[in-house]
Every structure is written in structure tokens, then in C-alpha cells.
C-alpha positions as CSV (number, residue, x, y, z in Angstrom):
1,X,-49.4,42.6,46.5
2,X,-47.0,45.1,45.0
3,X,-46.1,43.0,42.0
4,X,-49.6,41.5,41.3
5,X,-52.1,44.2,42.3
6,X,-50.2,47.5,41.9
7,X,-47.8,46.7,39.1
8,X,-49.8,44.2,37.0
9,X,-53.3,45.6,37.4
10,X,-53.5,49.1,38.7
11,X,-50.7,51.0,37.1
12,X,-50.9,49.5,33.6
13,X,-54.6,50.2,33.4
14,X,-54.5,53.7,34.9
15,X,-56.4,52.6,38.1
16,X,-55.7,54.3,41.4
17,X,-57.7,52.1,43.8
18,X,-57.4,48.4,44.5
19,X,-58.4,45.7,47.0
20,X,-56.2,42.7,47.7
21,X,-58.4,39.8,48.7
22,X,-56.9,36.9,50.7
23,X,-58.7,33.7,51.5
24,X,-57.3,32.4,54.9
25,X,-57.7,28.7,55.1
26,X,-55.4,27.7,58.0
27,X,-57.2,25.5,60.5
28,X,-56.8,22.4,62.6
29,X,-58.3,20.2,59.9
30,X,-55.4,20.6,57.6
31,X,-53.1,17.6,57.1
32,X,-49.9,18.7,58.8
33,X,-47.8,16.8,56.2
34,X,-49.4,18.5,53.2
35,X,-47.1,20.7,51.3
36,X,-49.5,23.7,51.4
37,X,-49.8,23.4,55.2
38,X,-46.0,23.3,55.4
39,X,-45.5,26.4,53.3
40,X,-48.3,28.5,54.9
41,X,-47.4,30.9,57.7
42,X,-48.9,29.7,60.9
43,X,-50.5,33.0,61.8
44,X,-53.7,33.7,63.4
45,X,-56.5,35.2,61.3
46,X,-55.9,38.5,63.1
47,X,-52.1,38.4,62.5
48,X,-52.8,37.8,58.8
49,X,-55.2,40.7,58.7
50,X,-52.6,43.0,60.4
51,X,-49.9,41.8,58.0
52,X,-51.9,42.5,54.8
53,X,-53.3,45.7,56.1
54,X,-49.8,47.0,56.9
55,X,-48.6,46.0,53.5
56,X,-51.5,47.7,51.8
57,X,-50.9,50.8,53.8
58,X,-47.2,50.9,52.8
59,X,-48.2,50.6,49.1
60,X,-50.8,53.4,49.3
61,X,-48.7,56.3,48.0
62,X,-48.1,58.4,44.9
63,X,-51.9,58.5,44.1
64,X,-52.4,54.8,44.6
65,X,-54.8,53.6,47.3
66,X,-54.6,49.9,48.2
67,X,-56.7,48.1,50.9
68,X,-56.7,44.4,51.9
69,X,-59.4,42.1,53.0
70,X,-58.6,38.7,54.6
71,X,-61.6,36.4,54.4
72,X,-61.9,33.6,57.0
73,X,-62.2,30.4,54.9
74,X,-61.1,28.1,57.7
75,X,-63.2,25.0,58.2
76,X,-63.9,25.3,61.9
77,X,-65.5,21.9,62.3
78,X,-63.5,19.7,64.7
79,X,-61.9,16.7,62.8
80,X,-63.9,14.1,64.8
81,X,-67.2,15.7,63.8
82,X,-66.2,16.2,60.2
83,X,-67.1,12.7,59.1
84,X,-70.6,13.0,60.5
85,X,-71.4,16.3,58.7
86,X,-69.6,15.8,55.5
């Protein structure tokens, strides 16, 4: 968030406000052997929201205001039903 949003986008362009958008995909349908599953923190959606909110708050200083939004992108369809619905 600091490197990407603040230092690559906000500061070089003279902007003072930014939103860090996170898509949270972790769910029971993920293949547990997939490399992306293995490298993803096993946090709840609320834990992810707390983490990114706290990080944004810590970066909001010296005239810069950062907020975060964690979008729930998890496929909450049970694995057994997934084949029936697509």
C-alpha cells in the first residue's frame, strides 16, 4: 500500500487522497494445493478488513489520506453444489 498507492501514485502526481481496493477471494472452493491458496493469508474477511484499515490509517499522515476497501469476492457456493450451478 505504501509502495504502490502512496509512493507510485499519490505523491508523484500531487494527490493527497487515495483508496486501496482489495479483492478478497479466500473461500472453501479454493484448491488447497494451488500456489495462490498456499501464499494467501488464511484470514477471515473481517481480519483482512482490519489489517488493511490499520495499514491505511498508519499511512494517513503528512497531508496524505489513505483508506482501504476489502471487497468480498469469495465464491460462497459449497463445492458439491458448484457443478449443478456452473
